[in-house]
N, C-alpha and C positions, 0 to 999 in steps of 0.2 A: 504493500500500499504506500501511494506516495505521500507528500505532503502536504501537495490538495487536495485529493480524496480524504486524506484523513481529517483534514480540518472542514471541507465538507458535509462527512456525513458526521463529527462532532458537533457542530452549529445543529443540523437537524435533530439529534438526538438530546442536544439541550433545550432546542424547541418544547420537544417531549414533556424534557424533567420540569417547564415551566407550566404546562398543561398539568401537569401530577402535580406538581405544589399548590396551586391552585384549587384542584379537588382535596387535597388534604385540608387545608383550610377550611375551603364551604364543608365540608361534611367532619371536621373536627376529629380528624384522623389521627392519630399517632405512630410515626414510623420511626423504627427501631434499629440501624445498619451498623453491626460489628465489623472490622477490617480487622484479622490478623495475620500474621505470616513474618517470617524472619528481615531482620534487616535490608534495606534495600529492595524490597521485594516491589514496591510501589504504590505502597498505602498511602503516602502525600499525593501523589500524582492523582491516582481515581478520584480522591477526595476532594482535590483541586477542581476536576473537571465535573465534577456532578454538582458542584454548588457555586460554580463561578456565575452564574445569572440568577441566582435565586435570591429570593430576598432573606437578608441577615436576619430582619426579626422573629424569621417564621424557621429558622435552619441555625442546628448550631453543630457544630463542631468541638468534639471532646478529643482532649490530648493530656492525658494528665502525667506531672511529672513525680517525682520520687514524693511518697505519703510522709505526712507530717507526722509528730510523736503521738499527735492526739488521731489519728487516722489509723497510726498501726496498732493504737490500742483499742480501737474500735471495730466493730459486728466488719465482717471483710465487705460485703457488698455494700455498706452505709457510705462512702466515699462516691459511689456509681450513682445510686439514687437519685442524689440531689439534680445528676445532670441527664435523668429522663426525658422524652418529651412529654408536654403537656398535651392538651388535643388541639389540631391544627399547626405542629410542628413535626419537623425531621431532625434526628438528632444522628450522627456520623462519627463512630466511635473509633479514633486512630489509634489502637490496642485498647482495650477493654478489660475486664474482670479475669480475662483468658490471662492475665500474665501471670496469674499464678500458677496456671499451664505451662508456660512456656519460660519466659526469663527467669522467673522465682525459680523453678525447679532446676534448671539447668545452672543457675549463678549461686545457689544456694541461697536465696536472698527469704527462703520459707523454711518452717519444718517441714519432715514427714507426713506430720499428722495434720498440718496445717494444711497442706498440699491433700492428704486424700480425706480431710474434710470438705475440701474444695468439689473437687472431683463429684464427691457421692451428692452435695446440697445443689451444685449448681444446674442440674436438669430439672429439680422441682422450683427452683428460683424462674427461670427461664419461664416455664410454665405459668408460674403466677403472672409474671408482667403478662403473658398471653390471654392468660382467662381475665385479665384486668382490661384488655383492649389495646394493646401494645403490639403493632405487626413486628415481630422480629427477624432481620436477616443477617444470617452471618454467613462473610465469607474468608475463605481462607486462601492467601495469595503465596503462589508457590515458584517458588524460582531454583533455578541449577545452581549448583556450587559455583560454574566459571563465571556465571552470568552475574552473581553476587560478587564477588570476588572482582571483577571488572568493575561495578559500581562501586563500590566502596572505594577501590583506588581512584574513580574518578571524582569522588568527596573529598581525596583527602588531596587533589591538585587543582581542583577548580576552587576558586578564592569565592563564588555567589554559593558554593555548596558546604562550605566547611561549618557552619552551623548546625547541620545535620550529623557532623561527628560527634560520636558517646565514647566512652570507655567500653560500653558492652559491644559497639562496631568493632574494637581493637581486636574482640576475642571472640568475634563470631564465625569465622571460618574456622580458629583452633578448636571452638566446639561444636563444629559439624553434626558430627554425629550425637553429639548428646541432644542439640536442637531437633533432630529427625525423629529420635526417641520419645523424647517431649512431645512433640506433634503427633505421633503415632498414636501414643495413648490417649491425648486429650481428643484427637479424632473419634478414636473407636468409644471412648466413655463418653461424648456430650453428644455425638448426633445422635439427634432422635428425632422421631416420626412428627414430633408437633414442633422440633426445633432444628431443622437438619443444617447440617454443613454442607455450602459447596464452595467448590474447588477452582480457583481459575489460574490458569496458567501463567506466567506474567513474563517471562524472557522478553517476548516480545510487549513493549509498555503501549505502543499505540493499540493494538489488538485485542489488551487486557481492558484497558480504559472502555473501550468503544461497548465490550460484549458485557462487561458490568454493567452497563446503563442499559443495554437492551436487557440483561436478565430481568433488573431491577422491573423495568417498564411489564415485563411480562409479568410479574407477581405480584405487582402494588396495582389492586384496582383504580381504572381511571376511565369513566365513558366517553371523553375525548381525545383519548390516546388514538395515534396511527399504528394498526396491529401489524403493518409492514416493517417497525422498530421494535417488533419484541421476541425476535427470533435471534437470539444469541447463537455463536459459535458451540456446539456440544463439545470440540475439540478444545475450546478454550475455558468454556463455564461447564460446570458439570456438579451431579449431586455427590456428593460421598459414599463410597462403599468401600468393605475391609480389604475386599481384593485389591482397590488400586494401589494399596501399601506395598505389594508382592508381586505386581504384574508390570513393574518397569514406568505405570504413569506418571508418579508423582517424584520428584527428585527425593534420591537417597545418597 
């Protein structure tokens, strides 16, 4: 896909997103979208393209930093609850409570007991959100090891991207296998019929962005939407299945 074609298709999809937001506001819907994935998988880029032309009053982008002492002493989900969408809002989480199943697990920022408690209770927590009217969509952005290495190096040398560098980035490749194991456990244990995971292959950034938007348009009700923009490429975005962890579909 060349640059002109990409921009043309992105604009068409962003027009659909504006229609979607009008419907969310008019119908008092609550839409929550979680983006998880390794460092440099493209979470920032996808979120930016989704929100670029939406009303900031009804669009919440949530990217929480290190928890405070009080947050560490509180119920784990408590710090996330305050950022959930109200009626008429869309909230996009750039990493979410699944930090506990990923970064915290790999880097030793939580105990085994805290991890196990999270993995056991998160399906019920999400079911409670859904039962109370929140439309929850979970995307795991999957990137290959070589592509991650290239993007992390680009961050290091590009002065416009140095703000993205963190101590966690520095050891991301060193802990590749640990992150793979944590990802596999997270997907296996928290993919449910009520709250499924969808996998996004992100080595091609442009295709990933376009197909996430198409998938979102396909799964959120909007009477005005153009149905021709609701067909994501099934090779790019697809529902999680345990066999994907062993058949070579996902990066390992």
